N, C-alpha and C positions, 0 to 999 in steps of 0.2 A: 371302831369308829365312834367317837363321842357324839352327843346330840348337837354340839356346836359345829362339828365337822359336817354332819349331815345337813344342818341348816345352811351352812355356807355353800355346800354343793347344790342345794336346791336354789339358793339365791343366784348362783352362777348360771344355772340352767334357765332360770326365768329371765335374767337380764339379756337384753338384745344389744348387739353392738350397733354402732351408728349406721352402718350400711344397711343392715336388715331393717332397722327402724325407718330409714328413708324409703326403702323399697315397699314396705308395708303401707306407709303413709301415701306414697304415690299411687299404689293400687287402690287404696281407699278413695283418693281424690278422683282417679279416673272412673271408678265405679259410680261415685256420686255424680260426676259430670254426665256420664252416659245415661244413667237412669233418670236423672232430673231433666236433662235435655229432651229425651224421648217422651217422658211423661207430660211435660209442659207443652211440647209441640203437639202431641196427640190431643191433649185436652183443649187447646185453643184452635185446633184445625177446623172444626165445624163452623166457628164464627169468624175466624181471621184467615185470609188466604195465605199470607206469608207468616205463619205461626212460628216458623223456625227463627225468625228475627226476635221473637220473645223467648223462645226456648234456649237459644244459645247463651244470652247473657245470664239467665237464671242458672243454667247448667254450669257456666264458668264460675259463678259465685258459689254454687254448691260444691264444685270440685275443689276450689281454693279453700273453702271452709273445711272440707274433709281432709285435705292435705295438712293444713295448719293444725287443726284440732287433733287429727290422728297422730301427728308427730309429737306434739306437745304432751298429749295424754300418755302416749307410750313412754316418752322420756321421763315424765313425772312418775309413772308406775315403776320404772327401773330405778329411779332415785329413791323412791319410797322403799322398795324391796331391799336396797342396799343400806337403808337407814341414813341417807345423805340428803335429807330434804332441807332446802334453804327457803328463805322468804321469796327469792326470785322464782323458784320452782312452783311455789304455791300461787304466786301472782300470775305466772304464765298459765297455770292450770285454770285459774278463774277466768283469765282472758279467753282461753279456748272454749270454756263452757259458755261464756257470755256470747261468743261468736256463734255457737250452735243455736243458742236460744234466740239470738237476733235473727238468724236465718229463718228459723221456724215462724217467729212472730211476724216478721216483715212479709214473708211469703204468704202466710195466711191472711194478713191484712190486705195485701195486693189482690189476692184472688177474691176475697170477700168484697172489696170495693168494685172489682170488675163484675162480679155476679149480681150484687145487690144495689150498686150505686153507680157512680161515675166510672164508666169503662176506661176512659182515657187516663184518669187518675190512677186506676188500678194497674194499668199497663206501665205507666210511668214509674210507679212505686216498684214494680218488679224489675224493670229494665234499668232504671237509673238510681232507684233508692237503695237496692241491695248493695251495689258496689260502694256506696257512700257509707251506709250504716254498719257494714261488717267490720271494716278496720276501725271505725269510730267506736264501736262497742268493745272491741279488743283493747284499744288504747285507753278508753275511759275506765274499764274494769281493772286494767293493770295498774293505772295510776291511783285509782281509789282504793284498791286493795292494799297499797303501800301505806295508806293512812289509817287503816283500821287494825289497830294492834290491841291486844288485851293486856292485862296487868303484868303478865310474865314476859312480855315483849314479843310474843308469837303472833302469828296472823290469825284473826278470827274468821272462821269459815262457816259458822252457823248463825 
């Protein structure tokens, strides 16, 4: 067995088919939903009687972020392992990473506003702001990544 045959076998073992990728992304989304919903609900319970009304929207946002980012990043990893990276794959990867960053930043800002400032604004940012900013971050990063090309025509990621 030559080195190329060995490498091709390893690549085939690493690559997931679409169904496995979907199942793994769904499991990641459900786990993110459950952990976030329970954490946010428990965190706001001492101050707010119906804290589940805050925990559920934040949990849904976390679950959808985990589902989207998990699928896209696994798909990108498989494409990179096969040596078939396209501009679309790189743009989707950046969109997934921007969505994760947006979730972390907006959630931190919402909690900080609730704790240190205007409680109503903090809750509004968590409940209504996350569902608006997550797809917006993904769309903007996908579109902007298409315009940032280097001299060789490839996507600039640094």
